[in-house]
C-alpha positions in Angstrom: 23.4 -26.2 12.6 20.6 -26.6 14.9 18.1 -29.9 14.2 14.8 -29.5 14.8 11.7 -32.2 15.1 7.9 -32.1 13.4 6.7 -34.9 15.0 3.2 -36.5 13.4 0.6 -38.5 13.8 -0.5 -41.5 11.1 -3.8 -42.9 11.6 -4.4 -46.1 9.0 -2.1 -44.5 6.4 -3.3 -40.7 7.0 -1.1 -38.0 8.0 -3.5 -36.6 10.7 -3.1 -32.4 10.9 -1.2 -32.3 8.6 -1.8 -28.1 7.5 -0.6 -27.2 11.3 2.3 -29.3 11.0 3.6 -27.9 7.5 2.8 -24.0 9.3 5.1 -24.7 11.4 7.7 -26.8 9.6 8.0 -23.9 6.7 8.6 -21.1 10.1 11.2 -22.7 11.5 12.6 -23.3 7.7 12.2 -19.7 7.5 13.2 -18.0 10.6 17.0 -20.2 11.3 17.1 -21.3 8.0 16.3 -18.4 5.2 14.1 -20.8 3.1 11.9 -18.8 1.1 10.0 -21.8 -0.2 7.6 -23.6 1.7 7.1 -27.0 0.9 4.6 -30.3 1.9 5.8 -32.3 4.3 3.7 -35.4 1.9 5.9 -34.5 -0.5 9.3 -35.5 1.3 7.7 -37.9 3.8 6.8 -41.7 2.3 4.6 -44.3 4.4 5.8 -47.2 4.9 3.4 -50.2 3.6 3.9 -51.1 7.9 2.7 -48.1 8.7 -0.4 -48.1 6.4 -2.7 -49.6 9.5 -3.4 -48.9 13.2 -1.6 -45.1 14.5 2.0 -44.4 13.9 4.3 -41.9 14.8 6.2 -39.9 12.1 9.4 -38.4 13.4 10.6 -35.9 10.6 14.0 -34.4 11.4 14.8 -31.4 9.4 16.8 -27.8 8.7 16.8 -26.2 5.6 15.8 -29.6 4.4 14.3 -33.3 6.1 17.4 -35.2 6.9 16.0 -37.8 8.3 12.2 -39.7 8.4 11.4 -42.9 11.3 8.2 -44.6 12.3 7.0 -46.3 15.1 4.4 -47.6 16.6 2.5 -45.7 18.6 1.2 -46.5 22.0 -0.3 -43.5 24.9 1.9 -43.6 27.7 0.4 -43.9 31.0 0.6 -40.6 33.2 -1.6 -40.0 36.5 0.5 -37.7 38.0 3.1 -34.5 37.6 5.5 -32.5 39.6 5.3 -28.6 39.3 9.2 -28.0 38.8 10.4 -24.4 37.6 12.7 -23.1 35.1 13.1 -19.1 34.9 15.1 -19.5 31.9 14.5 -22.2 29.5 13.5 -21.6 26.4 12.0 -24.3 23.5 10.2 -21.9 21.3 11.3 -24.2 18.0 10.7 -27.8 18.5 14.2 -28.7 18.4 15.3 -32.3 18.0 18.6 -31.8 21.0 16.3 -31.8 24.7 19.1 -31.4 27.1 17.2 -29.0 28.7 14.1 -30.9 29.4 15.7 -33.6 30.1 17.7 -32.2 32.9 13.9 -30.7 34.0 12.6 -34.2 33.7 15.7 -35.5 35.9 13.4 -33.8 38.6 10.1 -35.6 38.6 10.7 -38.1 41.9 8.0 -40.1 42.3 5.6 -38.4 39.3 4.8 -40.4 35.7 5.8 -36.2 34.4 6.7 -32.7 34.7 4.4 -30.0 34.9 7.0 -26.9 33.8 7.0 -23.3 35.4 8.4 -20.3 34.0 8.2 -17.1 36.3 5.6 -18.3 38.0 3.2 -19.6 35.3 2.3 -22.7 34.1 4.3 -23.5 30.5 4.1 -27.4 29.0 5.3 -30.7 30.4 8.5 -32.1 28.7 6.4 -33.3 26.1 2.6 -31.5 25.3 0.5 -29.2 26.1 -1.4 -29.1 28.6 -5.5 -28.0 29.5 -6.9 -27.8 32.4 -10.8 -28.2 33.0 -12.2 -25.4 35.3 -15.7 -27.3 35.3 -17.2 -25.7 32.4 -14.6 -24.6 29.8 -11.0 -26.3 28.9 -8.1 -23.3 29.4 -4.3 -24.1 28.0 -1.8 -22.1 29.4 -0.9 -18.5 26.9 3.4 -18.8 26.9 3.5 -22.1 26.2 7.2 -23.4 25.9 6.1 -24.3 22.5 3.1 -23.8 20.7 1.9 -27.1 19.9 0.2 -28.3 16.7 -2.9 -29.6 18.2 -2.8 -26.5 20.4 -3.5 -24.5 17.8 -5.8 -26.8 15.8 -8.4 -27.0 19.3 -7.8 -23.1 19.7 -8.6 -22.8 16.6 -11.6 -24.6 16.3 -12.4 -22.7 19.5 -12.4 -26.0 21.8 -10.2 -24.8 24.3 -9.0 -20.7 25.2 -5.5 -19.9 26.5 -5.0 -18.1 29.5 -2.7 -16.6 32.3 -2.2 -19.5 34.5 -0.3 -19.2 37.6 1.3 -21.6 39.6 -0.9 -21.5 42.7 -3.9 -21.7 39.9 -3.6 -25.1 39.3 -5.2 -26.1 42.3 -8.4 -24.7 41.8 -8.9 -27.0 38.5 -10.3 -30.2 38.7 -8.7 -32.0 35.7 -6.1 -31.7 33.4 -5.4 -33.7 30.0 -2.2 -33.5 27.6 -2.3 -32.0 24.6 0.1 -32.9 21.0 0.4 -34.1 17.6 -0.2 -37.6 18.9 -2.3 -37.0 22.3 -6.3 -35.1 21.8 -8.0 -34.2 24.8 -9.4 -36.7 26.8 -6.0 -39.3 25.9 -4.8 -38.8 29.6 -6.6 -37.4 32.0 -4.8 -35.4 34.8 -6.7 -35.4 38.6 -5.1 -32.1 39.5 -4.8 -33.9 42.7 -2.0 -35.4 41.4 -0.5 -32.6 40.5 2.3 -31.7 43.1 
């Protein structure tokens, strides 16, 4: 049976964006494992004392039930360049623990720090995050991401970002891009679009 993961940011002992994580967690449990009772992740996970100061990444591995929980002090990775790689068959619509298909694409990053995955000529995500592009007046995110991330959902609901179709050829028209995920906010990782090759 497949395993999934939920990665949650913990700041000074508090879960961040937990409502959106609970929605995705319970949706996956319903759709993949026929679970009928929704649960709150916070009732299943005890935050250890050493993770109650600073920023930690909590990784919950689960199927119908929680299988494992890990905590790791979090430091933002420095990413300044992206390599565009194409894969028209990749599917990562659930946050699977098995990332083999993404890791295979990551081998093609060459001298760049990370990859930007294009599917059917449309921009999707990096290997570990959603992406937003700045056009001079607003932040835009691809409307066909590989994974509908929790931070992406929050920023869409708040009106901070707007989703739209972004063709591979349009990337050069933007000034900058930011990577977003449960651990990264807009501005944490900023990439000059001239460094997307």
